[in-house]
N, C-alpha and C positions, 0 to 999 in steps of 0.2 A: 762365839759367833755361831749362829744357826744358819745352815745353808738357805739362802733366799730362794724364792720361787723363780726359776729361770724358764724361759720359753724355749726349751731345747727339744729337738727331735728325739723321739723315744730311743732310737738306736744310739744316739750320742749320750743321752742322760744315763743309760744303763752302764756306761763305761766308767762313771765317776761316782764313787760313794760320797756321802756327805762330808767326811773328813777331808778327802782330796779336793772336793769342790771348795770347801772353806779355805784350805791352804792356798789354792790358786787365786781365789778372789782376794784374799788378804794380801798376797804378793802383788797382784796387779794394782791394787789400790795404794799400796805402799810405794810402788814404783811411780805411779801417777802423781802422788802427792809430793814426791821428792825427786823431781826430774833433774837430769844433769846433761850438760852440753857435750858435744863431741870431744873425746879425749879427756874428759873430766869425770867419767862415770865410775869413780872410785867407790862411792857408797852403793851405787846400783850393782856393781859386780860383787860387792860383799854380800848384799842381800840375795843375789842369785846363787852364789856359792853356798850360802847357808841353806837356802831352799832345797838345792840339789842334795846336799849332804843329809838333810832331814828326811828326804825321801829314800835314803839308803844308797844313793849313788856314791860309790867308793872312789872312782878315778875322776877327780875334779881338780883342774889346775887353772891357774891364771895363765893368760897368754898375752905377753906384753904388760903394759901398766893397768889396763882396764878391761881387757878381753877375758873370756872364760871358755875353757874347753872341757867337756865331760865325755867319758866313754862308757857306753852301756854294753856289756858283754852280750854277744849273740849266742845262739844255740850251737852253731858250728863256725866259730871264728876262723878267719883265714881267707885269702883270696881278695882282700880289699874291703875296707869298711865303707859304710854309707853315712853321709852327714846330713844333719838338719841344721839350718841356720836361722837364728833369730837376732835381729838388731836391737840395740838397747839405748841409743842416745835420744835426746830431746832437742827442742828448737828454741831459739831466742824470741819467744812470743809470750805476751801476757795473757793468761787464761781468763776466759769469760764464760765458762760453762755453768757455773753455779753448783757444781757437784759437791757433795759432802766431803769427797776426797780430792778436791781440786788442788792444784799446785800450791805448795807453801814456799816456793822459791820465786821471788819477784823476777818477772821478765823471762821466765823459763817454763815451758810446758811440753807435755807429750801431745803435740798437735798432729802427729802422723801415725799414731798407734803403735809405736815401738814398745810401749809398756805391755801391750797385748801380745806383740810378737815374742818378746822375751818370756812372757808368762806361758804362752802356748808351747814354746820350746821346752820349758820345764815340765809342763803337763805331758808332752809327748814322751819325755824321759821317764816320767812316772809310769805311763802306760807300757813302755818298753821294758821297764824293770819287772813289771808283773807278767808280761807276755812278750818275751824277747823276739827280735827278728832273727833271721837265719844268720846274718853276719853281725859283727859289732856295729854299733851306731855311735857316731861322734856328734855331740850336740855343740854347735859353735854359737856362742853368745858374743856378738860382734859389736864393738864400739864404732862410732864415727861414720855411720852410713850417710848422715846428712852432709858431712864434709866430702864424701866421695872417696875417702882414702882408707877407711877402716878395713875393708875386705883385703886390700893389698897388704896392709900391715899384718893382718892375721895370717895371710898366706906366707909372708916372709918370715913370720915367727913360728911356722910349722903347723898351723892349724889343720892343713890338708895332708899332712904326712900320713901315708898309708890309706888315704881316702880315695875311692874310685868313682863315687857318684854322690850328688848333693841335691837336696830339695829345700825349697823355702817358699814363703808366701807373704802377702801383704793384705792388711785389712782394707776393705773398700765399702764405703757407705752408699755407693750407687746400687748395691745389691743387699737384699735382706739376709739376715742370718740363716744359714742352711743352704745358701747358694754359693757355688764355687766356679770360678773361671779357670779352666784348664785347657787352654787353646795352644795348639802348635803354631809356630811362627812368631813374628815380632810382638813383644809385650811391653818393652820399654826402649827408649831411644838412647843413643850415645849422647854425650853432652860435653862439648869442648867450649872453652871460653876464649874471648879475644879482647885485646885492647888496641885501640888505634889512636895514636897521638898525631895530630895535625899541627904543624908548625909553620907560621907565616911571619907577618911583620905587623906589629902593633902601630896604632895611630890614634889621633883624635877622632871621635865619632862624627864630627862635623866635616872631616876631610878624608872620607873613605878611600879616595883615589891614591892616598899616600900609604895605604895598608895593603897587605895580602891577608884577607879576612878569613880566619879559620872557622868562625861561626857560620858564615855563609857556606863554606866548604863542608862543614859538618852537617848542616841542614840538607845539602844536596846528597851527601853520602848516606844519611839515614834512609832517604827514599831510594837511592840507587841499590842499596843492599837488599831491598825487598824484591828486586828483580831476579835474584838468584833462585828463589823458590818459584816465583811466578813464571820465569822465562828460561831458566837453565836446567831445572830439575824436571825429570819425567813426571808429568801430572799424576801418574799412577803410583808414585813413590812419595811417602810422607817425608817432610823436612820442615825445619823452622830455623830462621835466622832472626834473632831478637836483639835490638839495641836496648839495653836496660839502664845505662847511665850515659849522661852527656854533661861534661863539666867544662865551663869556659867563662872567662871574664870576671871582673871584680867591681865594675861600676858601669852605669848606663851610658856614660859619655866617653867610654874608652873602648876601642877595638883592641882586643887582646892579641897576643902573639901566638897563642896556642889553644887548642881545644882537644879534649880527650873523650873518646867514646869507649864503652865497654858493653859486651853482650855475650850471647851464647849461640852455638850452632848445634842443632839436634838432627840426628839421622837414624835410620833403621837398618842401613847396610853400609858396608865399607866403601863401595864406589861413590855413593852419595855423600858420605862423610868427607872423602877426599875432595870431591868436586866443590863442595860448599866452602871448605877451608881455603882451597886454592882461589876460589872466586872472591872471597872476602878480601884477600890480599890484593888480587888483581884490580878489583874495583876501587879499593881504598887508594891504591897508588895512582890509578887513572884519574879519579875525581880530584885527588890532591894536585896532580899536575895541571889539570884544567883550571884550577883556582890559584895557581902559582904557590902551592904549598908543598911542604915535604911531609911524607907519611912514614911513621914508624909503626909497623904492625907486629904484634906479638901474640902467640897462642899458648894456651895451657891445655894440653890434651887431658880429657876427662874420661869418664867411664865409657866402656863400649856399650853397644845395644844388647838387650836381652832378646834372643831369638830361641824360643823353646823348640827343641828337637822332637821328632815324632815318637821315638822309642820311650824316653822317660815320661812324656806326656801321656802315652797310652797306659803306662803303669799308674799314673796319678788319676786318670779318668776311671780306671777300673776300681781304684780305692774309693773314690768319691761315690760311684754308683753302688758299690757294695754296702757303703754306710748309709747313704742318703737317698738312693734311687736315681734313676735317669734324669728326672726333672730337676735335680739339684745342679746339674751342669748347665751353665748359661754362658753365652758368648760375651766377649769383652765389649763388643759393640763399637765403641769409638777408640781408635788406637791411642794408647797412652804415650805421650811424647816426653814425659818426665823421665829422669834418669834413676838408676838403681844399681848400686855397686855390687850387687849379687852377680852381675855380669862378669866380674873378674874371676869368680869361681868357675863359671861356665866356659871361660876361655881355656881352662886347664883340664876340666873333667866333665863328663856328661851330667845332666840333671835338668831340672826345670823349675819354674817359678809360677806360683799360683796367686790369684786374687781371691780373697775369702770374704764373703758377705759380712758386713758389720753394722747393718742398719736394723734396728728393732722393727718388728711388724708395725706398719702404719707410721713409722717415723719419717722425719723430713731428711732430705739430702743436705748434708753439711760438708763443705769442701775440706779436704786435708790441708794442713798448714793454716787453718783458720783458728782464731781464738776460741771458737765455740765447738771445735771438733772433738768428738768423743766416740769411741767404738763401743758398740753394745757388748756387755760382758759375756753374753752367750757365745760370741765369736772366739773367746779363749778356748772353749771346749770343742767347738767344731774344728778349729785350727789344730789343736793338739791331737784330736782323734784322726783327722785326715792325714796329718804328717806321719803319725805312728803307723797308720795303715799303709801308707805309700811305701815306707821303707820295708815293711814286712812283705810286700808284694813284689819286690824286685826278684825276678826268677832266680832260683838257686844256681842255674847253669850260666847266668850272665857273668861274663868275664869282666872284672873290675881291675883296672891297672892303677894301683895306689900311687899317689903322687909322692915323689921324694925330692926334697931340696938337695942342691949340691952340698955335700958334706953333712946332710941331715942325718938324724938317727935312723 
């Protein structure tokens, strides 16, 4: 394979010789062609281990069934390692990109760019092998981000042992290759799910007075839940309450005895998160009582919000400008209310999360989680270079308190 012509900034292109470029492109295309769902990434993790070992990384281990952790020695190890995280799982979507390396797995594709995230983490490892950081760097290749439980599993299995700071990023086709979002403050929302079961009394559709109709109650409840953001949340604070499922009934001439609604609650701070969860329960029970129904409300707590702190973001911004110039830094613009389980790492140690441009010059915007989503290959090299530069620029005097599990090594 000959390294293809890539539209890379000169400062990035200079970091990758043809052999390394070829290896990373081959890896990304193999991952893209053979995607695997959350907690099923066995072949993916095997490919990543092989790629790291081929680059000369000696300390490479599985973490759990499908995660991978690699350690790159620093010039002066000790005082806490720094981590880079790349997620590796795909989505249950049928690909429609027409790429020559499109998914060969029916109904599964990398529609969120995790093939690129995994590859740029390997690329960063290669750069750090050649030019080490001051401290050891731990590369975390994490499964099951799309399920929202992969980061917690990696933490529980010791991926953060001895790690005192962590950095990560996500491809974003809203921005061209070479642009990076490194903003302090909220970058992704918390995401909790709820289920509301309304139980009434069934009857013939011709005699509604004999029923306690859960469908009418559900219709009222869907509208009432929208008042949480419209009338309870501070207008200056972002939040979303979405009803995504509503199931009721089996026939048009039957009023059923129950209806079930499901949805998500998204917030960017803890008080808003608590308020919205409490109000979903309160409104559900109130609307149910108004319609002579019983309400059973259950919640599943999901990922917390990502709020980038000033200190690590300043390090990241310095790395970006040193590589790409001041103009490479762009604002996020519209707050992202999607969730990202990288937030679990930030609950435990300092760090930050970046958005890295993945749209080819002149290319169209394509939404993530779309059958036609694909990240430009140039993003692999920008992401690898930026993440390697970030960890190198953590000041030597920065005190990093490495995480230790109870009873961990």
